[in-house]
DRENDO-1510 file (C-alpha; in Angstrom, 1 decimal, always signed):
<recs>
REC; n; res; u; v; w
REC; 1; MET; +4.6; +5.7; -31.9 .
REC; 2; SER; +6.6; +8.0; -34.2 .
REC; 3; MET; +5.9; +11.7; -34.7 .
REC; 4; PRO; +5.2; +12.9; -38.3 .
REC; 5; VAL; +8.0; +14.9; -39.8 .
REC; 6; VAL; +7.9; +17.4; -42.6 .
REC; 7; ARG; +10.9; +17.1; -45.0 .
REC; 8; PHE; +11.6; +19.7; -47.7 .
REC; 9; ALA; +13.4; +19.1; -51.0 .
REC; 10; SER; +16.9; +20.6; -51.1 .
REC; 11; SER; +16.8; +21.9; -54.7 .
REC; 12; ALA; +16.0; +25.4; -53.6 .
REC; 13; ASP; +17.5; +28.6; -55.1 .
REC; 14; PRO; +20.7; +29.4; -53.1 .
REC; 15; ASP; +19.9; +33.1; -52.9 .
REC; 16; ALA; +16.5; +32.4; -51.5 .
REC; 17; THR; +17.9; +29.9; -49.1 .
REC; 18; GLN; +20.5; +32.3; -47.9 .
REC; 19; THR; +17.8; +35.0; -47.3 .
REC; 20; LEU; +15.6; +32.7; -45.3 .
REC; 21; GLU; +18.6; +31.5; -43.2 .
REC; 22; ALA; +19.5; +35.2; -42.5 .
REC; 23; VAL; +15.9; +36.0; -41.5 .
REC; 24; GLN; +15.8; +32.9; -39.1 .
REC; 25; GLN; +19.2; +33.8; -37.6 .
REC; 26; ALA; +18.2; +37.4; -37.0 .
REC; 27; LEU; +14.9; +36.3; -35.3 .
REC; 28; MET; +16.8; +33.9; -33.0 .
REC; 29; ARG; +19.6; +36.3; -32.2 .
REC; 30; HIS; +17.4; +39.3; -31.6 .
REC; 31; PRO; +14.0; +38.0; -30.3 .
REC; 32; ILE; +13.1; +41.1; -28.4 .
REC; 33; ALA; +13.7; +43.4; -31.4 .
REC; 34; ALA; +11.9; +40.9; -33.6 .
REC; 35; GLN; +8.9; +40.9; -31.2 .
REC; 36; ALA; +8.8; +44.7; -31.1 .
REC; 37; ALA; +9.1; +44.9; -34.9 .
REC; 38; PHE; +6.4; +42.3; -35.4 .
REC; 39; SER; +4.0; +44.1; -33.0 .
REC; 40; TRP; +4.6; +47.4; -34.7 .
REC; 41; LEU; +4.1; +45.9; -38.2 .
REC; 42; ALA; +0.9; +44.2; -37.2 .
REC; 43; THR; -0.5; +47.4; -35.7 .
REC; 44; GLU; +0.4; +49.4; -38.7 .
REC; 45; GLY; -1.0; +46.8; -41.0 .
REC; 46; ARG; -4.3; +46.8; -39.3 .
REC; 47; ARG; -4.4; +50.6; -39.5 .
REC; 48; PHE; -3.6; +50.6; -43.2 .
REC; 49; ALA; -6.2; +47.9; -43.8 .
REC; 50; GLN; -8.8; +50.4; -42.5 .
REC; 51; THR; -8.0; +52.9; -45.3 .
REC; 52; PRO; -9.4; +52.6; -48.8 .
REC; 53; ALA; -6.0; +51.7; -50.3 .
REC; 54; GLY; -5.4; +49.2; -47.5 .
REC; 55; ALA; -8.8; +47.6; -48.0 .
REC; 56; ALA; -8.0; +47.1; -51.7 .
REC; 57; TRP; -4.6; +45.5; -50.8 .
REC; 58; LYS; -6.2; +43.3; -48.2 .
REC; 59; GLU; -8.7; +42.0; -50.7 .
REC; 60; ARG; -5.9; +41.3; -53.3 .
REC; 61; LEU; -3.8; +39.6; -50.8 .
REC; 62; ALA; -6.6; +37.4; -49.6 .
REC; 63; ALA; -7.1; +36.1; -53.1 .
REC; 64; SER; -3.3; +35.7; -53.8 .
REC; 65; ASP; -1.7; +32.3; -54.4 .
REC; 66; VAL; +1.3; +33.5; -52.6 .
REC; 67; ILE; -0.4; +33.6; -49.2 .
REC; 68; PRO; -0.1; +29.8; -48.6 .
REC; 69; GLN; +3.6; +29.9; -49.4 .
REC; 70; LEU; +4.0; +32.8; -47.0 .
REC; 71; ARG; +2.2; +30.9; -44.3 .
REC; 72; LEU; +4.6; +27.9; -44.8 .
REC; 73; ILE; +7.6; +30.2; -44.5 .
REC; 74; TRP; +6.0; +31.9; -41.4 .
REC; 75; GLU; +5.4; +28.6; -39.6 .
REC; 76; SER; +8.7; +27.0; -40.7 .
REC; 77; LEU; +10.9; +29.8; -39.5 .
REC; 78; GLY; +9.2; +30.0; -36.2 .
REC; 79; LEU; +7.5; +33.3; -36.7 .
REC; 80; THR; +4.4; +32.0; -35.0 .
REC; 81; ALA; +6.2; +32.6; -31.7 .
REC; 82; PHE; +5.8; +36.3; -32.1 .
REC; 83; HIS; +2.6; +38.0; -31.0 .
REC; 84; GLU; +0.8; +41.2; -31.9 .
REC; 85; SER; +0.5; +42.1; -28.2 .
REC; 86; THR; +3.1; +44.5; -27.0 .
REC; 87; SER; +2.9; +43.1; -23.5 .
REC; 88; GLU; +5.0; +40.1; -24.5 .
REC; 89; ILE; +8.6; +41.4; -24.6 .
REC; 90; LEU; +10.2; +38.0; -25.2 .
REC; 91; PRO; +8.5; +35.2; -27.2 .
REC; 92; THR; +7.3; +32.5; -24.8 .
REC; 93; PHE; +9.0; +29.7; -26.8 .
REC; 94; PHE; +12.4; +30.9; -25.5 .
REC; 95; VAL; +11.2; +30.5; -21.9 .
REC; 96; GLU; +9.5; +27.2; -22.7 .
REC; 97; GLY; +12.7; +25.9; -24.4 .
REC; 98; LEU; +14.8; +26.8; -21.4 .
REC; 99; VAL; +12.4; +25.1; -19.0 .
REC; 100; SER; +12.3; +22.0; -21.3 .
REC; 101; ALA; +16.1; +21.9; -21.5 .
REC; 102; ALA; +16.4; +22.3; -17.8 .
REC; 103; SER; +14.1; +19.4; -17.3 .
REC; 104; ALA; +16.0; +17.1; -19.6 .
REC; 105; GLU; +17.8; +14.1; -18.1 .
REC; 106; ASN; +20.8; +14.5; -20.3 .
REC; 107; ILE; +21.3; +18.3; -19.9 .
REC; 108; GLU; +25.1; +18.0; -19.8 .
REC; 109; ALA; +25.1; +16.2; -23.2 .
REC; 110; LEU; +22.7; +18.7; -24.6 .
REC; 111; LEU; +24.9; +21.6; -23.5 .
REC; 112; ALA; +28.0; +19.9; -24.9 .
REC; 113; GLN; +26.3; +19.7; -28.3 .
REC; 114; VAL; +25.3; +23.3; -28.3 .
REC; 115; LEU; +28.6; +24.6; -27.1 .
REC; 116; ALA; +30.5; +22.3; -29.6 .
REC; 117; ARG; +28.5; +24.0; -32.5 .
REC; 118; ARG; +29.8; +27.4; -31.5 .
REC; 119; MET; +33.5; +26.3; -31.9 .
</recs>
């Protein structure tokens, strides 16, 4: 049984593509900082939403056609790994990925691929 795969068209705007790649690389290179920033932004967003101006923005955003596209970006770049809770310093998907890799039968081949990409 094969797993479903999502494929995206490659006719995207080069500037937008570069921006998304930079965001993804920053998240992967600095997960602890990204987790802290995400937690802070979520907390501040919730506080702002409780103000009259924030409530108006929340209502506008809820009706916006951009939100589904933002959700797609969010999920595709791996942002779902970050949590609002400040108790999680490192996103769990890093630890899960390490355990999964350590359990792989072909760990040497896996490491060879990763290290070859760095050269």
